[in-house]
KEDRENKOL-125933 format. One record per atom (N, C-alpha, C, O): x, y, z. Coordinates in steps of 0.1 Angstrom, whole numbers, plus 5000, padded with zeros to 4 digits. Layout:
KEDRENKOL-125933
XYZ ...
//
This chain:
KEDRENKOL-125933
686791543919 685591613913 684391593922 684291493930 683591683922 682391683930 681291593923 680891613912 680991483931 680091383925 678791433920 678191383910 678191533927 676891593923 676891653909 675891673903 678091693905 678291753891 678491653880 678591703868 678591533883 678791433873 677491393865 677691333854 676391433869 675091403862 674491543859 674791643864 673491533850 672691653847 671591683857 670891783855 671391603867 670291623876 670391763883 669391833884 671591803887 671691933894 671492043884 670992153888 671892023872 671692123862 670292143859 669792263857 669492033858 668092043855 667292103867 666192163864 667792103879 667092163890 666992313889 665992373894 667992373883 667992523882 667692573868 667492693866 667792483858 667392523845 668492553835 668392623825 669692503838 670792523829 672192543836 672192573848 673192523828 674592533833 674892673838 675592693848 674492773830 674892913833 674092953846 674693023854 672892913847 672192953860 672792883872 672992943882 673192753870 673892683881 675192753884 675492773896 675892793874 677192853877 676992983885 677693013894 675993063880 675793193887 675293173901 675793243910 674393073903 673893043917 675093003926 675193043937 675892913921 676992863929 677992973932 678592973943 678293053923 679293163925 678693253936 679493303945 677493293935 676893383945 676893313959 677293383969 676493193960 676493123973 677893103978 678093113990 678793073970 680193053974 680693173980 681393173990 680493293974 680893423980 680193443993 680893494003 678993413995 678293424008 678993344018 679193384029 679293214015 679993124024 681393184028 681793174039 682093234018 683393294020 683293414030 684193434038 682193484029 681993594038 681393564052 681093654060 681193434054 680793394067 679393334069 678993314080 678693324058 677293264059 677293124064 678293054062 676293084071 676192954077 675792854066 674892884058 676492744065 676192634056 674792574059 674492554071 674092534049 672792464051 672892314050 671892244051 674092264048 674392124048 675592104057 676292194061 675791974061 676991944069 678291974061 678491904051 679092064066 680292104059 681492014062 682592034056 681391914070 682491824074 683191764062 682591694055 684491804061 685291744051 685091794037 685591744027 684291904035 683991964022 684592104021 684692174031 684892144009 685292274006 684092364006 682992304005 684192494006 683092584006 682292563992 681092583992 682992543981 682392523969 681592393969 680492393963 682092283975 681392163976 680092183984 679092123981 680192263995 679092294003 677992353995 676792313996 678392453987 677392523978 676692423968 675492433966 677492343962 676992243953 675992153960 674892123955 676292103971 675392003978 674192073984 673092013986 674292203987 673092283990 672092283979 670892263981 672592303967 671692303955 671192163953 669992133950 672092063953 671691923950 670691873960 669791793956 670691913973 669791863982 668491943983 667691923991 668392043974 667192133974 667092233984 665992293986 668192263991 668192364002 668492503996 668292604003 668892513984 669292643977 668692633963 668992543956 667992733959 667492743946 667292893941 667592983949 666892903929 666693043924 665293083927 664293003925 665093203931 663793263933 663293323919 663693433915 662593243912 662193273898 661293393897 661293473888 660393413907 659493533907 660293663909 660093753902 661193663918 661993783921 662993813909 663293923907 663493703903 664493723893 663993743879 664693773869 662593723877 661993733864 662493633854 662493663842 662993523858 663393413850 662293313848 661493293857 662393233837 661493123835 661893003844 663092973843 660992943851 661392823859 661792713849 661392713838 662592613854 663092503845 661992433838 662192393826 660892403844 659792323838 659192403826 658592333817 659292533826 658692613815 659692623803 659392663792 660992583806 661992593796 661992473786 662492483775 661392363790 661392243782 660292263771 659192313774 660592223759 659692233748 659092093746 658192083737 
//
């Protein structure tokens, strides 16, 4: 299992499980199509690379372009 997914920290970074899932799927496809990884890929699968890109803050959702509410505005 990917260690970064064991806590809710990565989920909170993007504002929910569904947003995280969509972001990871999109990035995973980019990596499969030959995009350069933004983290060291040594010993990691492409899905793990995508997860660690989000976890390390190198990949996030552009909330202005997507017209979504940022995570801090979702909290009540």
